[in-house]
N, C-alpha and C positions, 0 to 999 in steps of 0.2 A: 623205858622200852614199850610201855603200853600206849604211848602217844606217838609212835612212829607213823609217818605218812605211808600210804599204800605203796608208793614207789620204792621206799626203803625196805619194807618187809618183803615185797615181791622180789627185789634184787637178792635178798638173803635166801629166799626160797629157791630161786633159779640156781644160784651158786651151789647150794646144798644138794639139789637134785643132780646137777651136772657132776659134782664130785662123786656122789654115790653111784651113779650109773657108770661112770668111767672106771671106778674101782671094780665094780661087779663084772664089767665086760673084760677088763684086763685079766682078772682071775679066771674067767671062763675061757679066755684064749691062751692062758698060761704064758703071757708075755714076760720076758726075763726082767724087764725094768718097767713094769706097768705103772709105776708111780708117775712117769713122765706123761702118760695119758691123763692121769688125775690132775697133775699140775697144769697141763695145757688147757684142760676143760675149765679150770678155775680162771686162768689168765684170759681166756677167750671170752668168758662171761662178762659182758659190759652192761651199761645202763639200758641199752636198747639194741634191737636187732642189727641196725646199721653199724653201730660201733663194734658189735660182736663179729660181724662179717669182716670188717676191716682188720680187727685183731687176729682173726683166724687166718686171713690172707697173709698178713705179715709173718705170723708164726710159721705157717707152712712154707713160705718162700725162704725164710731164714733157715729153716730145718733142711730143706732140699739143698741149699747152697752149702751149708755146713757139712751135711752128710756126703755130698759129692766130693768136696775138697778133702775132707777127712779120710774118705775111702781111698782117694788117689795117694795121699801122703802115707797112710798106713800101709798101703800096698808097696810103695817104693822104699820106705825106710826099714832098716833091720829091726828085728824084735829084741833090741837091747835097751838098756837104760839111756845111753847117749842117743840112740836112734829115736826113741820115744820123745826125749827132751827136745831134740832139734826139730822133729816133725811137729810137735805141739806148738813150739814157738813160731815156726813158719806158718802153720795153718791159722792160728789165732791172730797173728800179725796181719796176714793178708785179708782175712775176713773182717778184722776190726777196721781196716781201711775201707772196705766195701760198706760196712755199716755206717762209717762216718760220712760217706757220700750219700747213702740212702738208708734212713732209719728203719725201713722195712726189714732189713737184714740184720738187725741188732742181735737176734738170737743165734745167728750163724756161728760166731766164735764159740758159743757155749755148746752147740751141737757137735762141732768138730772136736772140742776138748773132751766131751763125754765119750765120743767114739774112739779117740786115740788113747785115753788113759784107762778106760774100762777093761776088764779082763779079756773079753773076746776080741778086742780091737785088732791085734796082730795075728790072732789065730785064724780068723776068717773075716777080713775087712768088709766083704760084701754083705755077709749076714749081719754083722754089727750095724752097718749103715741101714740095712733094710729094717732092722728092729727099731732104730731110732725114728725113721720116717713113719713106720707103721704106728708107733706109739703116739707120736705127735699128731699124725693125721687122724687117728682115732679120737684123740682129745678134742681136736678142732670140730670134727663131725658131731660129737656128742654135745659140745658147747652150742653149736648152731641149732641142733635139733631141740635142745632144751629151751633155747631162746624163742623158738617158734611155738613150742607146745606148752610150756609151763609159765603161767602168768605173763604172757608176751607183752613186750613194750616196744613201741615203734618210734623211730627217730622223727618220723613225720608228725606224730601227735605231740611230741615234746617241742618240735619246732613251731607248730601252730600256737601252742601255749606261750612260748617265749616271744613270738611275734606280738601276741596280744598284750603281754606285759610291757614290751618295748613301746608299743603305741600309747599305752597309758603313761609311760615316762615322758615321751615326746609331748603328749597332751599337757602334762603338768609343767613341762619346761616352757612351752608356748604361753600358757596361762601366767606363769611367774614372770616371764620377760616382758609381756605386753600389758602389764597391769597399769601402765602409765608412769610418768616421771616421778611421781611421789608415792606410789603404792607397790613398788617392786619388792619381791621377796629378798631376803638378805643374800649376800654373796655366798656365804657358806652353804645355804640351802640350795641355791642354784648350782653351785659347784658339785654338791653331792648328787643332784639329779643328773648332771652331765657325766659324772664318773659312772653312775649306774647305767647310763645309756651306752657308754663305751664298753663296759663289761658285758652288757646284754648283746651287743653286736658281735663281740668275740664268741659268745655262746652260739649265736645264730650262724656264724661262719662254720663252726664245728658241726652243728647239727645239720647244716645244709649238705656238707660232705657225707655225713652218715646217711642222710635221707637218699641222696643220689646212689649211695652204695646199696641201700635196700632195693631201690627201683632197678638198678642194673642187675641185681641178682635174680630178678623176676619172682622173688619170694613175697614181695609186698608192692604190687603195682597200683598206681592211682593216677588221677589227673592232676595231682598237686605238682606245680612247677616250682621247686625250691629255689633254683638258681634265679629265675625271673623275679620271684618274690623278694629274695635277698637284694637284687639290684634295685628294685623299687624302694625298698626300705633304706638302702644307702643313699639314694637320691633324696629321699625325704629328710633324712638326718642331715645331709650336707646343706640343704636349703633352710632347715630349721636353725642350724648353727650359724648360717649366714644372716638370717633374721636376727639371731641373738646379738651378733656383732653390731647391727644397726641400732637395735633398741638399747644397747649398753652405752651408746653415745649420749652426750648431753642434749636434751631436747631443747631446740632453739626457742628463746623467749619470744621471738617474732611470731611464732605460730600460736602462742597463747595456749588455750585449751581446745583448739579446733579439732585435734586428732585424738584427744583422750577418750572421748565417748565412742567414736567409731572403732578405735583400736581395741577398746575393752569389749565391744560387741563381737568383733572378729575373734578375739582370744577366747571368749566364752563359747561361741558356736563351734570353733575349731576344736576346742578341748572336748566338748560334748560329742562331736562327730567321731573323733579318734577313739574316745572311750567306748562308743557304740560299735565302732568298726572292729575293735580287738576281739570281742566274743564271736563276732561273725566269722572272722578268719579262723578262730579256734574250732568253730563248729562246721566250717566248710560251706557256709550259706552265702547267698548274694549280699553285696554291700548295700547299706541304706542309701536312699536317693540323696543327690548332692544339691537339691534346689535351695535349701536354706543357706547352705555354705556358700554357694555361688552368689546368693543375694547379698549377704553381708560383705563379702569380698568386693563385689561391684559397688556397694554403697561406700565402702572405705575409699576405693579408688576415686570415686566422684568427690567425696569430701576432701581428700588429699589434693586433688587437682584444683578444687575451688579455693582451698587455703593457700596454695602456692600462687594462684593468680592474684589473690588479694594482697599477698605480700609483695609480689612483683610490681603492682601498680601503686604501692605505697600506702595501702590501707591496712589497718589492723584486722586480723581475723576475728570473727565473733567469739566472745568469751575472753578476749585479751584486754586487760586493763592497763597494760604497760605503756610507757611513752613510745613514740615512733622509733623503731630500730634504725640503725645505720644501714647504708647500702650493703656493706660487707655482711652484716648480720642477716639482712634480707636474703642475700645470696646463699648463706649457710642454711637458712630455713627452707628455701626452695629446694636445695640439694638434699636436705634431710627428708623432706616430704616425698621427693621423687625416689630416693633410695629405699625408703620405708615401703612405699607402694610397690616398687619393683620386687623387693624381697618377699613381700606377702604374695605377689603374683606367682613367684617361683614355688612357694609353699603350696599354693592352690594347685598349680600344675602337678606337683609331686603327688599330692593326694589323689588327684584325678587319675594319674598313672597307676597308682597303687590300687585304686578302686577298679580300674579296668582289668588289672591282673587278677584280683579277687573274683570278679564276675566271670572272667574267662574260665578260671579253674572250676567255678561252681557250675557253669554251663557244660563244660566237658565232663564233669562228674555225673551230671544228670543224663547226658547222652549215652555215657558208657553203662 
């Protein structure tokens, strides 16, 4: 317990504060079932403000739907055991279908059930419905207020850090895949990195939605464009995985070692650049210059084109000690060099696109 990260103990602090405030306010207002305000404040309390806003919106929407239908059915059905049973089954069934279509309303059947089977339901349905809505709304309000005021955590900050971690994973994958035909990392290691990348992108998708929720609420405005950043990262991942498919092919013997050195140089510089770009995104600063990255990519393209020309005219590339390959092998070597160069160019384009996005957000933040 003494080694908990700040995010963990702050989450506990926010939840404890929300529960305590909700109970105190419920007692002060003499709400008949104030524990629903307490429960709601705890449910609404999430890891960051964006998630809390989304949870509060879902909770309130479900409560309003459940209270409305519960009020109508309580008003129309007789105050008998059979009337309560039939009304309960009808309301929860209809609202469960609504929740199945839209998960935001998953609390609606629970709200209707509370309204219909609690003591005041058939005495005065309107008062019972008003109490439920008031208690839930109070819990939502307290949860959001505590998220803003007590050890606040923003989805945007978490998204920036996750993007930084993802860039490091992509950097390691590129380095492992482009180490050359004889120096690749093991399949298990590369598969583990790939799995981590997929998991990171799932987290990024979730945090992007929560960040947009924060910005839409106007409680946490900034120049950070989460949707554009996610798009650029998806593009980079797609092209890195396309490059992975090329590098996993058998390197043609006709090429010899002509591309080993240039590919290792590209892998090292690309890895270093992505590792440097991650902290920049996390801090909201401009991206490092692309000069060195562009230089090694251009050098690789030149070397690949030269190696392909040598193979096409029937000469062995420098560094090859093998016998002269067959025409079919030469064709395979030329195709491999062309595909490898194209895949790298797509990765370079994706990095440039990402850098432009990072710089635009940094410039907008400075102007604001």
